[in-house]
C-alpha positions as CSV (number, residue, x, y, z in Angstrom):
1,M,-16.9,124.6,-317.2
2,F,-20.1,124.7,-315.1
3,P,-23.1,122.7,-316.6
4,V,-25.6,125.0,-315.0
5,L,-24.0,128.1,-316.5
6,A,-23.8,126.4,-319.9
7,A,-27.5,125.6,-319.7
8,I,-28.4,129.3,-319.3
9,G,-25.8,130.4,-321.9
10,I,-23.0,131.9,-319.8
11,G,-19.5,130.9,-320.8
12,S,-16.3,131.1,-319.0
13,T,-15.5,134.6,-320.4
14,E,-18.8,136.0,-319.3
15,L,-18.3,134.5,-315.9
16,L,-14.9,136.1,-315.5
17,V,-16.3,139.5,-316.5
18,I,-19.1,139.1,-314.0
19,L,-16.7,138.2,-311.2
20,A,-14.4,141.2,-312.1
21,I,-17.4,143.5,-311.9
22,I,-18.4,142.1,-308.5
23,L,-14.8,142.5,-307.3
24,L,-14.7,146.2,-308.5
25,L,-18.1,146.9,-306.9
26,F,-17.6,145.4,-303.5
27,G,-13.8,145.3,-303.2
28,P,-11.6,142.5,-301.9
29,K,-12.5,143.0,-298.2
30,R,-16.2,142.5,-298.6
31,L,-16.0,139.7,-301.1
32,P,-15.5,136.9,-298.5
33,E,-18.4,138.3,-296.5
34,L,-20.6,138.2,-299.5
35,A,-19.5,134.7,-300.4
36,E,-20.2,133.5,-296.8
37,G,-23.7,135.1,-296.8
38,L,-24.4,133.5,-300.2
39,G,-23.2,130.1,-298.9
40,K,-25.4,130.3,-295.8
41,S,-28.4,131.3,-297.9
42,I,-27.9,128.4,-300.3
43,R,-27.5,126.0,-297.3
44,K,-30.8,127.3,-295.7
45,F,-32.6,126.9,-299.0
46,K,-31.3,123.3,-299.5
47,D,-32.3,122.4,-295.9
48,A,-35.8,123.8,-296.4
49,S,-36.3,122.0,-299.7
50,H,-35.1,118.7,-298.1
51,A,-37.5,119.2,-295.2
52,A,-40.4,119.9,-297.6
53,S,-39.5,116.8,-299.6
54,R,-39.4,114.7,-296.4
55,E,-42.8,116.1,-295.4
56,V,-44.4,115.3,-298.8
57,R,-42.9,111.8,-298.8
58,R,-44.3,111.2,-295.2
59,E,-47.7,112.4,-296.2
60,V,-47.7,110.2,-299.3
61,D,-46.6,107.2,-297.3
62,D,-49.4,107.9,-294.8
63,L,-52.0,108.1,-297.5
64,K,-50.7,104.8,-299.1
65,Q,-50.9,103.1,-295.7
66,A,-54.4,104.4,-295.1
67,Q,-55.5,103.2,-298.5
68,Q,-53.9,99.7,-297.9
69,D,-55.6,99.5,-294.5
70,E,-59.0,100.5,-296.0
71,T,-58.5,97.9,-298.8
72,R,-57.6,95.2,-296.2
73,D,-60.7,96.1,-294.1
74,N,-63.0,96.0,-297.1
75,S,-61.7,92.6,-298.2
76,K,-62.4,90.9,-294.9
77,P,-65.5,88.6,-295.1
78,Q,-68.5,90.2,-293.5
79,G,-70.7,88.4,-291.1
80,P,-74.2,87.2,-292.0
81,A,-76.4,89.8,-293.5
82,Q,-78.7,91.5,-291.1
83,P,-82.4,91.2,-292.1
């Protein structure tokens, strides 16, 4: 059903039992509020992880560029040696 749940060993029957317990605990009126809060939390987490990934990629690109610039500067012929 859900690959993530199968990876941690939760089948469809267990998922239905968990959902029934949640429904009994919180009731039908609070369930949409909980789902909305969970959705917002997941969205914030995804946005933060994407921002962190972009920052890491930018830093790696900057380091690569600096290394290329240094290599290019070192490969330029030097003038006559100073005595």
